[in-house]
C-alpha positions in Angstrom: 29.6 -151.4 8.6 29.5 -150.7 4.9 32.5 -151.5 2.8 31.3 -150.4 -0.6 33.1 -148.8 -3.5 30.8 -147.0 -5.8 29.0 -149.3 -8.2 29.7 -146.9 -10.9 33.4 -147.0 -10.2 33.4 -150.8 -10.3 31.5 -150.7 -13.6 34.1 -148.4 -15.1 36.9 -150.5 -13.9 35.4 -153.7 -15.3 34.5 -152.0 -18.6 38.1 -150.7 -18.9 39.7 -154.1 -18.3 37.3 -155.9 -20.6 38.2 -153.4 -23.3 41.9 -154.1 -22.8 41.1 -157.8 -23.1 39.2 -157.3 -26.3 42.4 -155.9 -27.9 44.3 -159.2 -27.3 45.2 -162.1 -29.7 43.2 -165.3 -30.1 40.2 -166.4 -28.1 42.4 -168.4 -25.7 44.5 -165.3 -25.0 41.4 -163.3 -24.5 40.1 -165.8 -22.0 43.3 -165.8 -20.0 43.4 -162.0 -20.0 39.7 -161.9 -18.9 40.4 -164.3 -16.1 43.3 -162.3 -14.9 41.4 -159.1 -15.1 38.7 -160.6 -12.9 41.4 -161.6 -10.4 42.9 -158.1 -10.4 39.5 -156.5 -10.0 38.8 -158.7 -7.0 42.2 -157.8 -5.7 41.4 -154.1 -5.9 38.0 -154.4 -4.3 39.1 -156.7 -1.5 42.6 -157.7 -0.7 41.2 -160.8 1.0 40.3 -162.2 -2.4 43.6 -161.3 -4.1 45.1 -164.1 -6.2 47.8 -164.6 -8.9 47.0 -167.1 -11.6 50.0 -168.5 -13.4 49.4 -171.5 -15.6 52.1 -174.1 -16.3 52.0 -173.0 -20.0 53.2 -169.6 -18.9 56.6 -171.0 -18.1 57.3 -173.2 -21.2 60.7 -173.2 -22.8 61.2 -169.4 -22.3 63.0 -169.7 -18.9 60.2 -167.8 -17.2 60.1 -164.9 -19.6 56.3 -165.1 -19.8 56.1 -165.0 -16.1 58.0 -161.7 -16.1 55.8 -160.4 -18.9 52.7 -161.4 -17.0 54.0 -159.7 -13.8 54.8 -156.6 -15.8 51.3 -156.6 -17.3 49.7 -157.1 -13.9 51.6 -154.2 -12.4 50.6 -152.0 -15.3 47.0 -153.1 -15.0 47.0 -152.5 -11.2 48.5 -149.1 -11.8 45.7 -148.3 -14.3 43.1 -149.5 -11.8 44.6 -147.3 -9.1 44.7 -144.3 -11.5 41.0 -144.9 -12.4 40.0 -145.1 -8.7 41.8 -141.9 -7.8 40.4 -139.9 -10.8 36.7 -141.0 -10.4 35.8 -139.6 -7.0 32.0 -139.1 -7.3 30.2 -137.2 -4.6 31.0 -137.1 -0.9 29.4 -135.3 2.1 31.7 -133.6 4.6 30.6 -132.6 8.1 32.8 -129.8 9.3 33.4 -130.1 13.1 34.4 -126.5 13.3 31.5 -124.5 11.7 32.5 -122.5 8.7 35.9 -124.0 8.0 34.7 -125.9 4.9 31.4 -124.2 4.3 33.1 -120.9 3.6 32.5 -119.6 0.1 35.8 -117.9 -0.4 37.3 -117.7 -3.8 40.0 -120.2 -2.7 37.5 -122.9 -2.0 35.5 -122.1 -5.1 38.6 -122.5 -7.2 39.5 -125.7 -5.4 36.1 -127.3 -6.0 36.5 -126.5 -9.7 40.0 -128.1 -9.6 38.6 -131.1 -7.8 35.8 -131.6 -10.3 38.1 -131.2 -13.3 41.0 -133.4 -12.1 39.3 -135.9 -9.8 35.8 -136.0 -11.1 34.5 -135.2 -7.6 31.9 -133.0 -6.0 31.4 -132.1 -2.3 28.2 -131.6 -0.3 28.9 -129.5 2.9 27.2 -129.8 6.2 28.1 -127.4 9.0 24.9 -126.8 10.9 25.8 -127.8 14.4 27.7 -125.6 16.8 31.0 -126.6 18.4 29.3 -127.7 21.6 26.7 -130.1 20.0 28.8 -131.2 17.1 29.6 -134.7 18.5 26.0 -135.3 19.5 24.8 -134.1 16.0 27.0 -136.6 14.3 26.0 -139.5 16.6 22.3 -138.9 15.9 23.0 -138.7 12.1 24.8 -142.1 12.3 22.0 -143.6 14.3 19.5 -142.6 11.5 21.9 -143.9 8.8 22.4 -140.4 7.4 26.0 -139.8 8.5 28.4 -137.9 6.3 31.3 -139.6 4.5 34.2 -137.6 5.8 34.6 -136.1 9.3 37.2 -134.6 11.6 38.8 -136.5 14.4 39.9 -134.7 17.5 39.8 -134.8 21.3 36.1 -134.1 21.5 35.0 -137.2 19.7 37.8 -139.7 20.6 37.7 -142.6 21.3 33.9 -142.8 21.1 33.7 -142.8 17.3 36.0 -145.8 17.1 34.5 -147.6 20.1 31.0 -147.3 18.5 32.2 -148.5 15.0 31.5 -145.1 13.4 34.8 -144.8 11.5 36.9 -146.9 9.3 40.4 -147.8 10.4 43.4 -147.6 8.0 43.7 -151.4 8.2 40.0 -151.9 7.2 40.4 -149.5 4.3 43.5 -151.4 3.0 41.6 -154.6 3.4 38.8 -153.5 1.1 41.3 -152.3 -1.5 41.0 -148.5 -1.3 43.6 -146.8 -3.5 45.9 -143.9 -2.5 46.5 -144.7 1.2 50.2 -144.7 0.5 50.2 -141.2 -1.0 52.7 -138.8 0.6 49.8 -136.3 0.8 48.2 -138.6 3.4 51.2 -140.1 5.1 53.4 -137.0 5.6 53.4 -136.1 9.3 50.9 -138.9 10.1 53.2 -140.2 12.8 52.3 -137.2 14.9 48.7 -138.3 15.3 49.0 -142.1 14.9 49.1 -142.7 18.7 46.5 -140.0 19.4 43.9 -141.7 17.1 44.8 -145.4 17.8 42.2 -147.7 19.2 43.4 -151.1 20.2 45.8 -152.3 17.5 44.2 -150.2 14.7 44.7 -146.6 13.5 42.0 -144.3 12.3 43.7 -141.1 11.1 43.9 -141.0 7.3 45.8 -137.7 7.1 47.1 -135.2 9.6 45.2 -132.0 9.6 47.1 -130.1 12.3 48.9 -130.5 15.6 49.0 -127.5 17.9 51.1 -127.6 21.1 50.2 -125.3 24.0 52.9 -122.7 24.6 53.5 -120.0 27.2 53.5 -116.4 25.9 55.3 -113.9 28.1 54.8 -110.2 28.7 58.5 -109.3 29.2 57.7 -105.7 30.1 55.7 -106.8 33.2 58.6 -108.9 34.5 61.0 -106.0 33.9 58.6 -103.6 35.6 58.5 -105.7 38.8 62.2 -106.6 38.7 61.7 -110.3 38.7 63.2 -113.1 36.5 61.0 -114.0 33.5 60.2 -117.4 32.1 62.5 -116.8 29.2 65.4 -116.4 31.5 64.6 -119.6 33.4 64.3 -121.3 30.1 67.7 -120.2 28.9 69.2 -121.3 32.3 67.6 -124.8 31.8 65.4 -124.2 34.9 62.0 -123.8 33.3 59.6 -126.2 34.9 56.3 -126.2 36.7 57.8 -125.0 39.9 59.4 -121.9 38.3 56.1 -121.2 36.5 54.4 -121.1 39.8 57.1 -118.7 41.2 56.8 -116.4 38.1 53.0 -116.3 38.4 53.1 -115.5 42.1 55.7 -112.7 41.7 53.7 -111.0 38.9 50.2 -111.2 40.5 49.3 -107.8 42.0 46.4 -105.9 43.6 47.5 -102.5 42.3 44.4 -100.6 43.5 44.2 -102.3 46.9 40.6 -103.4 46.5 41.3 -107.0 47.7 41.3 -108.4 44.1 44.2 -108.9 41.8 44.1 -106.9 38.6 47.4 -108.2 37.3 47.7 -112.0 37.1 50.8 -114.1 36.6 49.1 -116.8 34.6 46.0 -116.9 32.4 44.5 -119.9 30.5 41.1 -121.3 29.6 41.7 -125.1 29.9 42.6 -126.4 33.3 43.2 -129.9 31.8 46.5 -128.5 30.3 47.9 -128.4 33.8 47.0 -132.0 34.4 48.5 -133.1 31.1 51.7 -131.2 31.9 52.0 -133.4 35.0 51.6 -136.5 32.8 48.1 -137.3 34.0 44.8 -138.2 32.5 41.4 -138.0 34.0 40.3 -140.9 31.7 42.8 -143.3 30.3 42.3 -145.3 27.1 44.1 -148.7 27.6 45.7 -150.9 24.9 42.8 -153.4 25.2 40.3 -150.6 24.3 39.0 -150.4 27.9 38.5 -147.0 29.5 39.6 -146.3 33.1 39.0 -143.3 35.4 42.5 -142.5 36.6 41.8 -139.4 38.7 43.8 -140.9 41.7 46.8 -142.0 39.7 49.9 -140.2 41.0 50.6 -138.1 37.9 46.9 -137.1 37.5 46.6 -136.3 41.2 49.8 -134.1 41.0 48.3 -132.2 38.0 45.0 -131.6 40.0 47.1 -130.4 42.9 49.0 -128.0 40.7 45.8 -126.7 39.2 44.1 -126.2 42.5 47.2 -124.5 44.0 47.8 -121.9 41.3 44.2 -120.8 41.2 43.6 -120.8 45.0 46.7 -118.7 45.4 45.1 -116.1 43.2 48.1 -115.9 40.9 46.1 -117.5 38.0 43.0 -116.3 36.2 40.6 -118.5 34.3 39.0 -116.8 31.3 37.0 -118.4 28.5 38.9 -116.0 26.2 42.2 -116.0 28.0 44.0 -113.6 25.7 41.9 -110.7 27.0 44.0 -109.9 30.0 47.3 -110.8 28.3 46.6 -108.6 25.3 45.7 -105.7 27.5 49.0 -106.0 29.5 47.3 -107.3 32.6 48.9 -110.8 32.6 52.5 -111.9 32.8 51.9 -115.3 31.1 49.2 -116.7 28.8 48.8 -120.3 27.9 47.7 -120.7 24.3 48.4 -122.2 20.9 50.4 -120.3 18.3 47.5 -120.0 15.8 45.2 -118.7 18.4 47.7 -116.1 19.6 49.0 -115.1 16.2 46.6 -112.2 15.6 47.4 -110.7 19.0 51.1 -111.0 18.7 51.4 -109.6 15.2 48.1 -107.9 14.5 45.6 -109.0 12.0 42.4 -107.4 10.7 40.7 -105.5 13.5 42.9 -107.0 16.2 45.8 -104.7 17.1 49.2 -106.0 17.8 50.2 -106.1 21.5 52.2 -103.0 22.5 54.8 -104.7 24.8 57.8 -106.9 24.3 56.9 -110.6 24.3 58.6 -113.9 24.3 57.5 -117.5 24.0 58.6 -120.6 25.9 57.3 -124.2 26.0 54.5 -125.2 28.3 56.5 -126.4 31.4 56.2 -130.0 32.4 56.1 -131.3 36.0 59.2 -133.4 35.9 58.3 -135.1 39.2 55.5 -137.2 37.5 55.7 -136.5 33.8 58.1 -139.3 32.9 57.1 -139.6 29.2 57.4 -136.0 28.3 53.8 -135.7 27.0 52.6 -132.1 26.4 49.2 -130.4 26.3 47.9 -129.6 22.8 45.4 -130.4 20.2 45.6 -132.8 17.3 43.2 -132.9 14.4 43.0 -135.5 11.6 40.6 -136.9 9.1 38.3 -139.9 9.5 36.1 -141.8 7.1 32.7 -142.7 8.3 32.0 -146.5 8.3 28.5 -145.7 6.8 30.1 -144.1 3.7 29.2 -145.5 0.4 32.1 -143.8 -1.2 35.3 -144.2 1.0 37.4 -143.9 -2.1 36.0 -140.4 -2.8 37.0 -139.4 0.7 40.6 -140.5 0.2 40.7 -138.7 -3.2 39.4 -135.5 -1.6 42.1 -135.5 1.1 44.8 -136.0 -1.5 43.3 -133.3 -3.8 43.2 -130.7 -1.0 46.9 -131.2 -0.2 47.9 -131.4 -3.8 46.1 -128.1 -4.7 47.3 -126.4 -1.5 50.9 -127.1 -2.4 50.8 -124.7 -5.3 47.9 -122.6 -4.2 48.2 -121.9 -0.4 45.1 -120.7 1.3 45.3 -116.9 1.7 43.9 -117.1 5.3 46.2 -119.9 6.4 48.8 -118.8 9.0 52.4 -119.3 8.1 54.4 -119.4 11.2 57.7 -118.9 9.4 56.6 -115.5 8.2 56.5 -114.0 11.7 58.0 -116.3 14.3 61.8 -116.5 14.4 63.7 -119.6 13.5 64.4 -120.4 17.1 60.7 -120.0 18.0 59.7 -122.2 15.0 62.2 -124.8 16.2 60.6 -124.6 19.7 57.1 -125.1 18.3 58.1 -128.0 16.2 59.9 -129.7 19.1 56.7 -129.6 21.2 54.6 -131.4 18.6 55.8 -135.0 19.0 53.9 -135.9 22.1 50.6 -134.1 22.2 47.8 -135.5 24.5 44.7 -134.4 26.3 43.8 -135.1 30.0 40.2 -135.8 29.3 38.6 -137.8 26.5 35.8 -135.3 26.2 33.9 -137.3 23.5 33.2 -140.2 25.9 29.5 -140.2 26.2 29.5 -136.5 25.4 31.5 -135.7 28.5 32.3 -132.3 26.9 29.2 -130.7 28.5 29.4 -132.6 31.8 33.0 -131.9 32.9 32.9 -128.1 33.4 31.5 -128.1 36.9 34.3 -130.4 38.0 37.0 -128.0 36.8 35.1 -125.0 38.4 35.0 -126.9 41.8 38.6 -127.9 41.5 39.8 -124.3 41.2 37.9 -123.2 44.3 37.7 -126.0 46.8 40.1 -128.9 47.4 41.4 -131.7 45.2 39.9 -134.4 47.6 36.5 -132.6 47.6 36.4 -132.2 43.8 37.5 -135.8 43.1 35.1 -137.4 45.6 32.2 -135.4 44.3 32.8 -135.8 40.6 34.6 -139.2 40.2 31.2 -141.1 40.1 30.2 -138.9 37.2 33.3 -139.8 35.2 32.9 -143.5 36.1 29.2 -143.4 35.0 30.0 -142.0 31.5 32.8 -144.6 31.1 30.4 -147.4 32.0 27.8 -146.1 29.6 30.4 -145.8 26.8 31.3 -149.5 27.3 27.7 -150.5 26.6 27.9 -148.8 23.2 31.0 -150.7 22.0 30.7 -152.5 18.7 
């Protein structure tokens, strides 16, 4: 694992400190300043080697005034070192997990890169070649060949594999080697929302929160009025919105209007069955405090979630779609599970996507209170991670700070601002659902992303016992293989 700050940066720091020493008094003073500068440089590069040198002559007859002066000088020098580190970023390589997000050549990004170069002396090399499905595998191969990027995205698809295999720095490790800027509010604001999500053992790996998206339920109020049944928003106002009332709503709305034996109106649509398991408080794979992974398909909360998923699909009151907004947007679904950013264009209209032509409402994704004791909710959390192969971790920190600093006064034109469209009560609802986001499956474990889909397909069409008995060995196998890759 490389823990290297750019040699050029170290040279600049030493040169600056030596220059300060040269401006001092007699040779003895110069020697003392030089010695302290060396100590401070060591402190910056590695906190393990930090030391404070105070000779007995520093105290003298002044009652400790020289000590105060020395401390003041040290603080000033440390501040200068930090400032130099933050403003000499060098080059970093970013591998965008979601293709196009950072490789886009919009004027905003062009302006930002110029800002980053002028204010942080930094440049960015972008890589976004892999597709979403093979992104994790692409990065693992790059790491194995020692060609990994400096900065990457952390999310459910690569966690906890990246930490398990020693592919990313922890915050604790970065502090240990003296990286500056980790206490910047641009990195710490909102970080508590993803600290647990990206913890591994007793260490934390998220250096800045990128986004947290809770899954919500969007409701076609017109359909519920048409069929004369109580809608989810009514149950929510009555304090009776839970998984049981969702199942009831879904059943009452599902209709075979042309009597061909197939429903053409569905009560519930969604594209990720794992959300139902999470809502019951369950996890297919559990990451334990001791870093071990366990297959927990038969745990009570997980089993309840699997039962809920099996029941709602086998009753034909739910429709699985890879793009679940299709039926909802066309008025053929009473409820749609989705995240606000993904639904934004359909709810309010954007570009070529037309605004839905029915009255809609939004309620939280319902939890199964029988087994979900901790109140965990389905959703997605994204954060930044610094690759342990990086030769320029300081540049990565500088980049994250610069993006947020620049965005504060120059918001991205394509960024979605909830408050512009969603009501205050809806905004409050979204925010209240962000604090406990989790995923039922650690899809990055030995690239389980591609291997899990048959399990969910089988679960929707057969029995819970049949699906678990058939696929549990697959999940156990990937966990065992992941254990062998631990660093």
